[in-house]
N, C-alpha and C positions, 0 to 999 in steps of 0.2 A: 747560641750566640754568648760572647763574653760580655760581661757587665763594664760598661764604660763609667757609670756612676752608680754608687750605692750609698743610701741614707739609711743610717741605722739608728734607732732610739732616739730620734731628734725630737728635742724638747725646746721650746722658744718661749719666753715670757716677755710682755710688755708691762714692767712695773709689777703689780701683783696678779695680773691677768696672764693665764697660761694660755697662748695661742695653738701650740702644737703640742700634744701629749704622746710622745714616743713614737714618732712617725717612721715607718720603714718604706723605702722606695728605691728600686732598682730600674736603671734604664740601659738596655742592651746596646751595644754598638750597632749603629746603622738604621736603628728602627724610631718610630714614633710611639712615644708612651704618653698617653692622655690622663690628666688629672681633672676629674669632674667633682661637682658639689655644689651645694646652696652658696649665696653670698655669705662671707663671713665663716665658712669652713676652714679658712687657713691656708687656701691654695697659693694666693700671692705671698703671703709669709714663707711659705715652703721655697718658692722661688727666690725670694729677696735673700733668704738664708743661705741657699746654696750660692748665690754670687757674692756674698759678703756684706750686703746692705742691711742685714739684721744679723743680730748674733745669738748663737745658740746658749742654752742653758746646761744642755747635756747632749750626748749623742755623738755621732761621727758622720761626716761627709767625705766619701772617698772618691777620688776620680783618678782614673787609670792606675788604681792601686795605692794612690797616695792620699793622706788624710789632709784636706785643704781647709777644714772647718776654721782655722786660726788665721788664715791668710786675710790681707786686706783686699777690698774689690780689684784694685788695679792688677794685684799679682794673680787673682783668680781669673782675669780676662788673659792675662799672660799664659797661663796653663792650658787655656783653649775653652773657655766657658764664656758665652756672651748671651745677654738676654735683650729681648725686645720687650719693654714694660707696658704694663696697662697704661692707657692714656697716651702712648707714643713719646711724649717728653721730648719733643723735638726742639731746637732752638728757633723760634718763630722769624725772628729777624735776620738769620742767616739764610744762605742760599742752600737748596737741595745738596749741591755739590760740597759746599762746607761742611754740612751734617754727616755727609758720607765720609769726608776726610776725617772728622773727629772719631768716627768707628775704628779707624786705624791707628789712633794716637800713640799707642804704645809700641807699634812697630817701626822697625828701622830699614826693613827689605824693600827699597823702593820698587824694584822690578817685580817682586811678588805682590806688592800691594796693587801695583798697575794690572798685573794679570787678574787679580780678584775683582778690581774695579770694573774690568770688562765683562767678567763672568757675571757679576751682580747685574750690571745693566742689561745685559742679555737675559737675566731671569726676571728683570723688572723693566720691561720696555717703557711703560707709562713714567718711570722715574726718570729714565734716559731723556725723555721729552721735557722733563720739568727742572734740568739741572741748574739753570740760571735763575730760576724762580725762587722767590723767598718762600720758605717752608710754611710759614703762617698763612700763605694765600691758597694752599693747597685745599683739596677736599678731604673729608675724614678718611676716605679710601686710599687716596694718594698719599696722605700723612702715614697711613699704617704701613704702605709698601715702603716708604722711606725709612720707617723705623726698622723694619725687618731687613732692609738692604744695609743700613748703617751697622747693624749687628753683625750681617755677613761680612763686612769689612774687617773685622776683627779676626777673620779666618779661625772661627770656633770649630772645634770638634764636637761640641755640646752646644746647642741652642736652645735657650729657654724662651718660649713665647707666652705672654700674658694676655689673654683674652684679645686674640688678634682679630676677631670677627664682630667686635662688640661695636653697635651702632651703624653697621654697614648694610647697604642695600643687599638683597639677595644675590643679585650677578657679582657685586664685588666679594661677596663671601664665598662664592665659588671660586673666583679667581685667587683669593687668598689661601684656600684650601688647596687648590691645585699646585699651587707654588710650594706649600709645605711638603706636599707629596714629592715634588721634583726635588726638593732640597735633601730629603731624606733617601731618595732613589740615587743620589749622586754621593751618598756615603756618610752624610752628616747625621747625628744623633739629635732627635728633637724631643723635648719635653714640654709637653702643650697643655697649659691650663685654658679652659675655654667652657663658656656658657652655654654654646651650642652643643649640649651633650651628644646629641644623635649623631651630628656631622663629625665630631671628634671621635667617636667610637668606630665610625665606619672608616676612618682613615688610619687608626692607630693599630699597631699589633698588640700592645698590652694596656691595661689602663687600671686606675685605682679610682675609688670613691672616697672622698674625703667629708666626713661630717663632724662638725664641732671639734675640729683639731684631731680627729682620729680617723686612721684608715679602716672603713667598715666593710670594704670589699674589694678584691683585686683579682685580676686573672686575664686571660686573653680577651682583647677588646669585643670581639664578636660574641663571645660568651657573655659579657656583662650586657650587650646590646640586646640579648635574647632574655636576659633575667627579668622575670616579671616584676620583682620588688624594685629593680633599678629602672625598669621602664615606667613604672606607675610614679615613682619619686621624681624621676630627672627628664623622662621622655614624654610625658604626657600621656602615659598608658599604653 
């Protein structure tokens, strides 16, 4: 499968602190790539840098063969990358429908937007039931679904998901992961940062382990799932 996203030698610094030390990550077209590691390992920094919210000190980020690492965030959305961030970051006083509309803010193709809206609401029936409700009144699981649905409204070819199951009940975790699988099966590429490492490795095709800003292991997800050192460090043995 061809690489949709290639990150090579990525270095990111916050002041004097280097958060990523020469990170290489590839995400193949139409697959789920999982990124696992302890809190503070640099996983969210990597996603934020890909979508332009943090700036690289060195390295390249290539999407569909084009270096996008100097583009501003709105242009990165325009080339086909959207993120559902950790903590959801919804506008709580706006309705669910208004939050979804914001996901399509750079698009002009009204007919295509309406088609995507119908597709997204079919993918997230709970969101469809809550369209007129203020986003801040939803449960954590419902807010996560809205955040993912809002990212879908940008019609991305690459979806970045940052901790989508964090703080959710087991039944909602299953719903979220089932939806991620459905999104990938429909042809979208997913780069998934997830603290539920076991579940992430179960649904991903490939995976990377990030430790203090460095990739310390990568390969087929099933291979990492069976790796004793990965199991001991991240899966509870």
